[in-house]
All heavy atoms as an XYZ file, in Angstrom:
758
protein
N      25.694     11.983     -8.332
C      25.638     10.505     -8.376
C      24.908     10.004     -7.151
O      25.011     10.566     -6.089
C      27.080      9.978     -8.443
C      27.167      8.526     -8.693
S      26.538      8.145    -10.336
C      26.713      6.413    -10.372
N      24.204      8.942     -7.343
C      23.427      8.367     -6.248
C      24.264      7.503     -5.328
O      25.374      7.078     -5.673
C      22.248      7.559     -6.804
C      22.666      6.420     -7.733
C      23.207      5.254     -7.238
C      22.511      6.544     -9.100
C      23.577      4.223     -8.070
C      22.873      5.517     -9.950
C      23.408      4.358     -9.429
O      23.767      3.338    -10.248
N      23.683      7.229     -4.156
C      24.288      6.316     -3.185
C      23.308      5.166     -2.971
O      22.138      5.377     -2.724
C      24.524      7.049     -1.858
C      25.069      6.175     -0.771
C      25.187      6.915      0.547
C      25.585      5.957      1.647
N      25.433      6.532      2.963
N      23.780      3.935     -3.100
C      22.947      2.744     -2.874
C      22.517      2.713     -1.421
O      23.315      2.991     -0.520
C      23.734      1.485     -3.226
C      22.947      0.212     -3.129
C      22.340     -0.169     -4.456
C      21.965     -1.651     -4.487
N      20.642     -1.954     -4.059
N      21.229      2.405     -1.165
C      20.691      2.381      0.180
C      20.145      1.013      0.532
O      19.734      0.247     -0.349
C      19.575      3.416      0.321
C      19.930      4.884      0.044
C      18.681      5.746      0.148
C      20.977      5.360      1.043
N      20.076      0.730      1.809
C      19.451     -0.479      2.322
C      17.933     -0.259      2.294
O      17.448      0.737      2.830
C      19.949     -0.761      3.733
C      19.267     -1.941      4.351
O      18.144     -1.822      4.841
N      19.939     -3.061      4.359
N      17.193     -1.160      1.694
C      15.749     -1.015      1.532
C      15.033     -0.861      2.870
O      14.204      0.045      3.027
C      15.180     -2.209      0.761
C      13.675     -2.227      0.529
C      13.216     -1.010     -0.264
C      13.265     -3.494     -0.181
N      15.319     -1.702      3.818
C      14.662     -1.641      5.119
C      14.932     -0.311      5.828
O      14.033      0.275      6.430
C      15.055     -2.821      6.004
C      14.473     -4.164      5.555
C      15.201     -4.755      4.340
O      16.413     -4.466      4.146
O      14.562     -5.479      3.550
N      16.166      0.138      5.771
C      16.518      1.430      6.409
C      15.813      2.570      5.691
O      15.340      3.512      6.343
C      18.030      1.616      6.392
C      18.748      0.694      7.352
C      20.263      0.857      7.263
O      20.756      1.843      6.670
O      20.965     -0.032      7.791
N      15.747      2.528      4.381
C      15.062      3.579      3.618
C      13.608      3.673      4.043
O      13.095      4.784      4.260
C      15.172      3.317      2.115
C      14.338      4.227      1.212
C      14.762      5.691      1.374
C      14.456      3.789     -0.225
N      12.953      2.546      4.188
C      11.523      2.561      4.540
C      11.280      3.184      5.913
O      10.200      3.745      6.137
C      10.954      1.140      4.459
C      10.785      0.598      3.035
C      10.399     -0.867      3.065
C       9.779      1.411      2.256
N      12.246      3.125      6.798
C      12.061      3.748      8.125
C      12.107      5.271      8.037
O      11.653      5.941      8.960
C      13.115      3.273      9.140
O      14.417      3.720      8.726
C      13.110      1.755      9.284
N      12.605      5.813      6.941
C      12.713      7.262      6.788
C      11.538      7.849      6.045
O      11.446      9.084      5.915
C      14.011      7.669      6.051
O      13.941      7.254      4.682
C      15.231      7.055      6.735
N      10.661      6.999      5.495
C       9.543      7.480      4.658
C       8.203      7.051      5.275
O       8.114      6.004      5.902
C       9.667      6.895      3.254
C      10.952      7.214      2.492
C      11.038      6.393      1.226
C      10.994      8.712      2.188
N       7.181      7.847      5.017
C       5.860      7.569      5.569
C       4.929      6.993      4.500
O       4.728      7.629      3.456
C       5.252      8.876      6.131
O       3.958      8.636      6.580
N       4.412      5.818      4.763
C       3.419      5.215      3.867
C       3.968      4.472      2.664
O       3.212      3.926      1.889
N       5.260      4.440      2.508
C       5.880      3.669      1.414
C       6.090      2.243      1.870
O       6.315      1.976      3.054
C       7.217      4.301      1.011
C       7.040      5.617      0.350
C       6.914      6.830      0.967
C       6.982      5.884     -1.042
N       6.776      7.827      0.034
C       6.808      7.271     -1.212
C       7.051      5.085     -2.185
C       6.719      7.871     -2.466
C       6.959      5.679     -3.431
C       6.785      7.057     -3.560
N       5.996      1.318      0.942
C       6.194     -0.092      1.295
C       7.078     -0.798      0.268
O       7.270     -0.298     -0.844
C       4.846     -0.796      1.396
C       3.977     -0.697      0.173
C       2.574     -1.197      0.435
O       2.344     -1.977      1.326
N       1.650     -0.772     -0.392
N       7.585     -1.933      0.671
C       8.440     -2.739     -0.184
C       7.607     -3.404     -1.282
O       6.478     -3.825     -1.041
C       9.127     -3.814      0.663
C      10.084     -4.714     -0.094
C      10.788     -5.707      0.833
O      10.633     -5.613      2.067
O      11.493     -6.561      0.285
N       8.149     -3.508     -2.467
C       7.505     -4.187     -3.583
C       7.910     -5.652     -3.525
O       9.112     -5.965     -3.440
C       7.915     -3.568     -4.926
C       7.338     -4.354     -6.094
C       7.495     -2.107     -4.993
N       6.953     -6.554     -3.591
C       7.253     -7.991     -3.542
C       8.091     -8.387     -4.742
O       7.774     -8.021     -5.887
C       5.959     -8.804     -3.546
C       5.216     -8.745     -2.229
O       5.844     -8.448     -1.192
O       4.003     -8.973     -2.237
N       9.149     -9.125     -4.507
C       9.934     -9.700     -5.574
C      10.971     -8.803     -6.219
O      11.634     -9.222     -7.167
N      11.105     -7.573     -5.739
C      12.135     -6.701     -6.288
C      12.504     -5.646     -5.272
O      11.764     -5.388     -4.330
C      11.687     -6.070     -7.576
C      10.436     -5.201     -7.486
C       9.901     -4.777     -8.832
N      10.722     -3.712     -9.396
C      10.224     -2.754    -10.154
N       8.952     -2.720    -10.472
N      11.010     -1.821    -10.641
N      13.654     -5.037     -5.455
C      14.098     -4.004     -4.535
C      13.584     -2.657     -5.055
O      14.232     -1.965     -5.850
C      15.617     -3.985     -4.407
C      16.059     -3.110     -3.278
C      17.536     -3.225     -2.952
O      18.063     -4.352     -2.962
O      18.147     -2.183     -2.688
N      12.385     -2.302     -4.590
C      11.718     -1.072     -4.995
C      10.748     -0.683     -3.890
O      10.385     -1.517     -3.060
C      10.978     -1.274     -6.309
N      10.325      0.583     -3.924
C       9.334      1.065     -2.952
C       8.086      1.518     -3.705
O       8.166      1.935     -4.871
C       9.892      2.196     -2.056
C      10.412      3.377     -2.879
C      10.981      1.621     -1.144
C      10.859      4.567     -2.044
N       6.942      1.452     -3.022
C       5.641      1.688     -3.660
C       4.757      2.495     -2.710
O       4.781      2.295     -1.497
C       4.974      0.334     -3.946
C       3.526      0.418     -4.299
C       3.124      0.633     -5.605
C       2.544      0.254     -3.321
C       1.776      0.693     -5.950
C       1.196      0.317     -3.651
C       0.817      0.560     -4.965
O      -0.509      0.607     -5.284
N       3.950      3.372     -3.321
C       2.941      4.109     -2.547
C       1.735      4.345     -3.437
O       1.873      4.671     -4.604
C       3.521      5.416     -2.055
C       2.595      6.154     -1.080
C       3.315      7.318     -0.438
C       2.515      7.891      0.708
N       3.250      8.951      1.419
N       0.555      4.193     -2.841
C      -0.706      4.516     -3.520
C      -1.276      5.768     -2.843
O      -1.412      5.792     -1.608
C      -1.678      3.372     -3.419
C      -2.967      3.612     -4.168
C      -3.853      2.377     -4.146
C      -5.119      2.604     -4.955
N      -5.946      1.384     -4.967
N      -1.599      6.765     -3.643
C      -2.097      8.027     -3.102
C      -3.457      8.306     -3.717
O      -3.641      8.154     -4.936
C      -1.137      9.178     -3.446
C       0.289      8.851     -2.957
C      -1.627     10.489     -2.850
C       1.373      9.697     -3.566
N      -4.412      8.698     -2.889
C      -5.743      9.062     -3.352
C      -5.944     10.557     -3.158
O      -5.714     11.086     -2.092
C      -6.829      8.281     -2.583
O      -6.583      6.867     -2.758
C      -8.220      8.608     -3.109
N      -6.372     11.209     -4.228
C      -6.618     12.642     -4.228
C      -8.119     12.914     -4.218
O      -8.918     12.007     -4.388
C      -5.975     13.279     -5.473
C      -4.489     13.110     -5.533
C      -3.908     11.987     -6.094
C      -3.650     14.069     -4.993
C      -2.535     11.829     -6.144
C      -2.264     13.928     -5.048
C      -1.713     12.800     -5.616
N      -8.465     14.182     -4.092
C      -9.868     14.593     -4.084
C     -10.544     14.268     -5.413
O     -11.677     13.800     -5.452
C      -9.961     16.091     -3.780
C     -11.385     16.644     -3.718
C     -11.378     18.115     -3.411
C     -11.067     18.868     -4.694
N     -11.162     20.313     -4.616
N      -9.837     14.531     -6.502
C     -10.401     14.309     -7.837
C      -9.256     14.195     -8.850
O      -8.068     14.271     -8.491
C     -11.360     15.436     -8.224
C     -10.758     16.825     -8.114
O      -9.527     16.974     -8.261
O     -11.513     17.782     -7.895
N      -9.611     14.047    -10.119
C      -8.589     13.890    -11.164
C      -7.727     15.124    -11.279
O      -6.506     15.009    -11.470
C      -9.261     13.604    -12.514
C      -8.266     13.515    -13.646
C      -7.495     12.356    -13.804
C      -8.099     14.538    -14.535
C      -6.556     12.262    -14.832
C      -7.167     14.448    -15.570
C      -6.406     13.312    -15.707
N      -8.299     16.295    -11.174
C      -7.554     17.540    -11.302
C      -6.422     17.602    -10.274
O      -5.292     17.946    -10.614
C      -8.489     18.748    -11.156
C      -7.807     20.050    -11.492
O      -7.204     20.142    -12.590
O      -7.884     20.980    -10.670
N      -6.716     17.251     -9.033
C      -5.675     17.277     -7.988
C      -4.600     16.228     -8.268
O      -3.418     16.489     -8.084
C      -6.318     17.034     -6.612
C      -7.211     18.167     -6.145
C      -6.482     19.490     -5.989
O      -5.360     19.491     -5.412
O      -7.012     20.511     -6.450
N      -4.995     15.054     -8.715
C      -4.027     14.013     -9.041
C      -3.122     14.476    -10.182
O      -1.894     14.316    -10.139
C      -4.738     12.718     -9.430
N      -3.719     15.058    -11.209
C      -2.954     15.491    -12.366
C      -1.986     16.622    -12.024
O      -0.835     16.633    -12.475
C      -3.899     15.906    -13.508
C      -3.195     16.102    -14.804
C      -2.686     15.025    -15.522
C      -3.036     17.369    -15.326
C      -2.017     15.204    -16.720
C      -2.379     17.569    -16.540
C      -1.870     16.488    -17.243
N      -2.416     17.560    -11.201
C      -1.527     18.639    -10.756
C      -0.310     18.074    -10.003
O       0.805     18.539    -10.192
C      -2.286     19.629     -9.885
C      -3.231     20.529    -10.659
C      -4.001     21.432     -9.718
C      -5.016     22.262    -10.484
N      -5.850     23.085     -9.567
N      -0.550     17.094     -9.154
C       0.554     16.468     -8.432
C       1.496     15.751     -9.404
O       2.730     15.819     -9.268
C       0.028     15.503     -7.381
N       0.922     15.057    -10.387
C       1.732     14.340    -11.365
C       2.623     15.298    -12.136
O       3.777     14.966    -12.420
C       0.850     13.529    -12.306
C       0.180     12.354    -11.649
S      -0.956     11.483    -12.742
C       0.193     10.719    -13.867
N       2.113     16.451    -12.468
C       2.919     17.440    -13.200
C       4.119     17.871    -12.343
O       5.262     17.930    -12.831
C       2.080     18.663    -13.617
C       1.080     18.252    -14.716
C       2.957     19.805    -14.078
C       0.040     19.305    -15.011
N       3.885     18.168    -11.072
C       4.982     18.572    -10.194
C       6.018     17.460    -10.046
O       7.218     17.710    -10.062
C       4.436     18.971     -8.810
C       3.650     20.255     -8.827
C       3.076     20.557     -7.470
C       2.194     21.804     -7.512
N       1.547     22.051     -6.239
N       5.537     16.233     -9.881
C       6.431     15.087     -9.729
C       7.226     14.868    -11.026
O       8.440     14.634    -11.002
C       5.654     13.813     -9.361
C       5.017     13.985     -7.966
C       6.546     12.580     -9.404
C       3.932     12.944     -7.655
N       6.569     14.996    -12.164
C       7.237     14.814    -13.451
C       8.337     15.857    -13.665
O       9.425     15.530    -14.151
C       6.218     14.883    -14.581
N       8.062     17.102    -13.263
C       9.082     18.153    -13.407
C      10.291     17.863    -12.534
O      11.439     18.016    -12.972
C       8.469     19.507    -13.053
C       7.489     19.996    -14.090
C       6.697     21.226    -13.691
O       6.663     21.575    -12.478
O       6.087     21.848    -14.587
N      10.064     17.428    -11.312
C      11.175     17.064    -10.407
C      11.933     15.853    -10.960
O      13.179     15.833    -10.959
C      10.643     16.768     -9.015
C      11.677     16.295     -8.020
C      12.665     17.344     -7.647
C      13.556     16.892     -6.502
N      14.608     17.847     -6.188
N      11.201     14.848    -11.413
C      11.840     13.636    -11.962
C      12.709     13.986    -13.175
O      13.820     13.457    -13.320
C      10.775     12.613    -12.343
N      12.212     14.860    -14.031
C      12.974     15.263    -15.218
C      14.249     16.005    -14.796
O      15.323     15.774    -15.348
C      12.126     16.126    -16.125
C      12.754     16.443    -17.441
C      12.984     15.202    -18.313
O      12.384     14.153    -18.142
N      13.896     15.332    -19.244
N      14.113     16.879    -13.817
C      15.250     17.624    -13.294
C      16.332     16.670    -12.742
O      17.512     16.855    -12.933
C      14.807     18.589    -12.207
C      15.915     19.273    -11.459
C      15.437     19.918    -10.156
O      14.263     19.913     -9.815
N      16.375     20.452     -9.404
N      15.859     15.619    -12.050
C      16.777     14.637    -11.457
C      17.251     13.602    -12.469
O      18.198     12.864    -12.185
C      16.072     13.895    -10.308
C      15.732     14.716     -9.121
S      14.818     13.712     -7.889
C      16.085     12.504     -7.423
N      16.572     13.505    -13.609
C      16.785     12.399    -14.561
C      16.595     11.071    -13.849
O      17.377     10.127    -13.997
C      18.151     12.498    -15.234
C      18.247     11.567    -16.436
O      17.247     11.308    -17.106
N      19.439     11.070    -16.715
N      15.521     10.997    -13.087
C      15.165      9.807    -12.317
C      13.635      9.678    -12.338
O      12.943     10.410    -11.637
C      15.685      9.932    -10.871
C      15.473      8.704    -10.076
N      16.081      7.503    -10.412
C      14.722      8.456     -8.962
C      15.718      6.592     -9.519
N      14.913      7.147     -8.645
N      13.150      8.784    -13.169
C      11.724      8.762    -13.484
C      10.989      7.621    -12.802
O      11.466      6.496    -12.801
C      11.567      8.688    -15.012
C      12.285      9.816    -15.683
N      13.593      9.686    -16.127
C      11.919     11.084    -15.937
C      13.995     10.843    -16.642
N      12.990     11.716    -16.541
N       9.829      7.942    -12.241
C       9.051      6.910    -11.523
C       8.323      5.990    -12.507
O       8.053      6.341    -13.657
C       8.032      7.717    -10.723
C       7.815      8.941    -11.559
C       9.153      9.238    -12.177
N       7.969      4.812    -12.003
C       7.005      3.960    -12.656
C       5.680      4.356    -12.001
O       5.584      4.358    -10.781
C       7.287      2.493    -12.379
C       8.652      2.033    -12.852
C       9.009      0.655    -12.324
O       8.107     -0.113    -11.921
O      10.212      0.339    -12.282
N       4.676      4.719    -12.798
C       3.429      5.124    -12.167
C       2.220      4.753    -13.004
O       2.320      4.495    -14.203
C       3.420      6.558    -11.769
C       3.638      7.631    -12.836
C       3.666      7.463    -14.195
C       3.860      8.993    -12.614
N       3.887      8.663    -14.791
C       4.011      9.628    -13.851
C       3.929      9.777    -11.452
C       4.231     10.973    -13.995
C       4.154     11.126    -11.596
C       4.295     11.711    -12.845
N       1.091      4.725    -12.318
C      -0.182      4.348    -12.929
C      -1.252      5.257    -12.297
O      -1.309      5.394    -11.085
C      -0.486      2.868    -12.626
C      -1.785      2.391    -13.194
C      -1.926      2.137    -14.533
C      -2.862      2.187    -12.342
C      -3.123      1.695    -15.059
C      -4.068      1.742    -12.850
C      -4.212      1.491    -14.203
N      -2.072      5.839    -13.155
C      -3.103      6.759    -12.689
C      -4.456      6.382    -13.256
O      -4.589      6.148    -14.442
C      -2.746      8.200    -13.106
C      -3.907      9.155    -12.982
O      -4.466      9.569    -13.998
N      -4.285      9.499    -11.782
N      -5.458      6.347    -12.395
C      -6.861      6.260    -12.788
C      -7.624      7.247    -11.935
O      -7.581      7.170    -10.694
C      -7.432      4.832    -12.595
C      -8.922      4.817    -12.903
C      -6.697      3.809    -13.461
N      -8.249      8.184    -12.591
C      -9.040      9.244    -11.978
C      -8.286      9.923    -10.826
O      -7.379     10.683    -11.066
C     -10.431      8.763    -11.566
C     -11.310      9.882    -11.056
C     -11.642     10.955    -11.875
C     -11.761      9.898     -9.747
C     -12.423     12.015    -11.398
C     -12.537     10.939     -9.271
C     -12.858     12.005    -10.104
O     -13.611     13.037     -9.628
N      -8.649      9.619     -9.588
C      -8.033     10.306     -8.439
C      -6.997      9.459     -7.716
O      -6.528      9.816     -6.659
C      -9.106     10.767     -7.439
C      -9.766      9.605     -6.722
O      -9.859      8.496     -7.260
N     -10.275      9.858     -5.537
N      -6.615      8.347     -8.299
C      -5.650      7.448     -7.664
C      -4.331      7.450     -8.451
O      -4.350      7.400     -9.676
C      -6.205      6.051     -7.550
C      -7.373      5.984     -6.591
C      -7.973      4.608     -6.514
C      -9.093      4.515     -5.519
N     -10.111      5.522     -5.615
N      -3.251      7.482     -7.721
C      -1.923      7.444     -8.305
C      -1.107      6.379     -7.595
O      -0.988      6.430     -6.360
C      -1.244      8.819     -8.182
C       0.169      8.960     -8.713
C       0.249      8.633    -10.202
C       0.680     10.385     -8.462
N      -0.575      5.437     -8.336
C       0.285      4.411     -7.780
C       1.690      4.655     -8.310
O       1.889      4.787     -9.526
C      -0.204      3.029     -8.200
C      -1.582      2.699     -7.675
C      -2.084      1.339     -8.146
O      -1.275      0.383     -8.147
O      -3.267      1.240     -8.488
N       2.658      4.723     -7.391
C       4.038      5.076     -7.764
C       5.006      4.021     -7.242
O       4.938      3.624     -6.081
C       4.417      6.432     -7.157
C       3.429      7.521     -7.562
C       5.847      6.812     -7.570
C       3.605      8.828     -6.835
N       5.903      3.572     -8.130
C       6.972      2.674     -7.753
C       8.286      3.356     -8.072
O       8.463      3.927     -9.156
C       6.870      1.332     -8.528
O       5.620      0.721     -8.212
C       8.008      0.397     -8.164
N       9.213      3.315     -7.115
C      10.532      3.907     -7.301
C      11.623      2.859     -7.090
O      11.596      2.080     -6.139
C      10.748      5.044     -6.288
C       9.804      6.229     -6.350
C      10.117      7.215     -5.227
C       9.867      6.918     -7.702
N      12.586      2.870     -7.990
C      13.798      2.070     -7.887
C      14.804      2.699     -8.836
O      14.432      3.441     -9.730
C      13.548      0.586     -8.256
O      14.705     -0.201     -7.908
C      13.205      0.393     -9.713
N      16.059      2.415     -8.610
C      17.094      2.900     -9.517
C      17.577      1.699    -10.333
O      18.322      0.864     -9.833
C      18.253      3.550     -8.746
O      17.717      4.590     -7.901
C      19.276      4.162     -9.688
N      17.087      1.606    -11.546
C      17.308      0.407    -12.364
C      18.781      0.080    -12.562
O      19.180     -1.086    -12.413
C      16.590      0.536    -13.712
C      15.116      0.661    -13.584
N      14.301     -0.423    -13.357
C      14.301      1.731    -13.638
C      13.036     -0.029    -13.256
N      13.018      1.284    -13.420
N      19.596      1.065    -12.870
C      21.006      0.766    -13.136
C      21.784      0.423    -11.853
O      22.886     -0.124    -11.941
C      21.706      1.857    -13.921
C      21.715      3.216    -13.264
O      20.859      3.483    -12.396
O      22.581      4.042    -13.629
N      21.208      0.680    -10.675
C      21.831      0.289     -9.426
C      21.294     -1.061     -8.924
O      21.816     -1.612     -7.970
C      21.603      1.355     -8.351
N      20.222     -1.524     -9.537
C      19.632     -2.783     -9.106
C      18.937     -2.703     -7.787
O      18.809     -3.689     -7.076
N      18.444     -1.525     -7.428
C      17.740     -1.376     -6.142
C      17.505      0.082     -5.820
O      17.535      0.942     -6.684
N      17.297      0.346     -4.542
C      16.957      1.696     -4.099
C      18.220      2.492     -3.771
O      19.211      1.928     -3.288
C      15.991      1.711     -2.908
C      14.631      1.153     -3.319
C      16.511      0.937     -1.730
N      18.124      3.790     -4.066
C      19.274      4.679     -3.852
C      18.805      5.990     -3.254
O      17.615      6.218     -3.055
C      19.992      4.979     -5.184
O      19.129      5.780     -6.005
C      20.410      3.707     -5.924
N      19.769      6.862     -3.059
C      19.462      8.212     -2.567
C      18.548      8.953     -3.526
O      17.786      9.822     -3.091
C      20.766      8.988     -2.351
O      21.559      8.986     -3.517
N      18.557      8.631     -4.804
C      17.621      9.252     -5.756
C      16.169      8.883     -5.394
O      15.285      9.723     -5.447
C      17.898      8.797     -7.184
C      19.096      9.443     -7.853
C      19.932     10.339     -7.189
C      19.405      9.143     -9.166
C      21.026     10.915     -7.826
C      20.482      9.712     -9.806
C      21.282     10.587     -9.128
O      22.366     11.164     -9.766
N      15.953      7.624     -5.064
C      14.601      7.185     -4.688
C      14.171      7.865     -3.390
O      13.004      8.292     -3.274
C      14.565      5.669     -4.537
C      14.971      4.980     -5.832
O      14.323      5.223     -6.862
O      15.983      4.284     -5.814
N      15.082      8.002     -2.456
C      14.762      8.686     -1.188
C      14.404     10.156     -1.455
O      13.419     10.653     -0.916
C      15.950      8.582     -0.237
C      15.675      9.182      1.115
C      16.854      8.974      2.058
O      18.009      9.065      1.639
N      16.557      8.687      3.296
N      15.176     10.807     -2.279
C      14.906     12.223     -2.589
C      13.571     12.404     -3.313
O      12.781     13.272     -2.956
C      16.041     12.805     -3.440
C      15.846     14.253     -3.798
C      16.968     14.847     -4.622
O      18.062     14.240     -4.723
O      16.753     15.947     -5.189
N      13.304     11.561     -4.300
C      12.060     11.687     -5.051
C      10.853     11.301     -4.196
O       9.829     11.973     -4.238
C      12.111     10.867     -6.342
C      10.973     11.095     -7.327
C      10.799     12.585     -7.672
C      11.195     10.287     -8.590
N      10.974     10.260     -3.387
C       9.884      9.875     -2.481
C       9.570     10.986     -1.491
O       8.393     11.285     -1.239
C      10.227      8.578     -1.745
N      10.603     11.602     -0.940
C      10.378     12.726      0.008
C       9.692     13.895     -0.707
O       8.808     14.537     -0.125
C      11.710     13.180      0.602
O      12.253     12.136      1.405
N      10.100     14.174     -1.941
C       9.448     15.234     -2.703
C       7.983     14.892     -2.969
O       7.097     15.749     -2.802
C      10.202     15.435     -4.045
C       9.572     16.488     -4.904
C       9.863     17.827     -4.714
C       8.671     16.136     -5.912
C       9.282     18.797     -5.517
C       8.076     17.097     -6.708
C       8.384     18.450     -6.496
N       7.728     13.659     -3.343
C       6.352     13.218     -3.603
C       5.502     13.379     -2.344
O       4.377     13.880     -2.405
C       6.326     11.749     -4.088
C       6.929     11.705     -5.506
C       4.923     11.171     -4.060
C       7.269     10.287     -5.999
N       6.031     12.999     -1.215
C       5.304     13.153      0.055
C       4.996     14.605      0.338
O       3.894     14.959      0.776
C       6.084     12.545      1.206
C       6.096     11.024      1.183
O       5.268     10.428      0.445
O       6.900     10.445      1.907
N       5.944     15.490      0.063
C       5.730     16.933      0.310
C       4.671     17.497     -0.631
O       3.826     18.292     -0.217
C       7.050     17.684      0.149
N       4.668     17.065     -1.875
C       3.712     17.539     -2.876
C       2.302     17.008     -2.599
O       1.306     17.705     -2.791
C       4.156     17.129     -4.292
C       3.049     17.260     -5.307
C       5.369     17.937     -4.719
N       2.218     15.791     -2.124
C       0.924     15.098     -2.008
C       0.285     15.187     -0.625
O      -0.791     14.627     -0.412
C       1.072     13.660     -2.433
S       1.555     13.489     -4.153
N       0.921     15.858      0.298
C       0.330     15.996      1.629
C      -0.125     17.381      1.929
O       0.128     18.328      1.317
C       1.345     15.541      2.685
C       1.562     14.046      2.655
O       0.675     13.306      2.314
N       2.751     13.641      2.989
């Protein structure tokens, strides 16, 4: 089960993530070398998200990936978002 987190405190623990205007969510835009690299990262993220049963909102065009994380049933950010964001950072760096 997740733990509800304070948005501002969560952002201090993550690199490059920012607050989404008008809602309690975090966002990051990542640029890869090419589409193949972006797609490989998306596959890894999707597998982790499925394992967690915690799925990102995302948008991809060629080598760019935009990701928004929030826990909808909690009405904001939780330990699930922190875990998935940290995984995304590890995969994409």
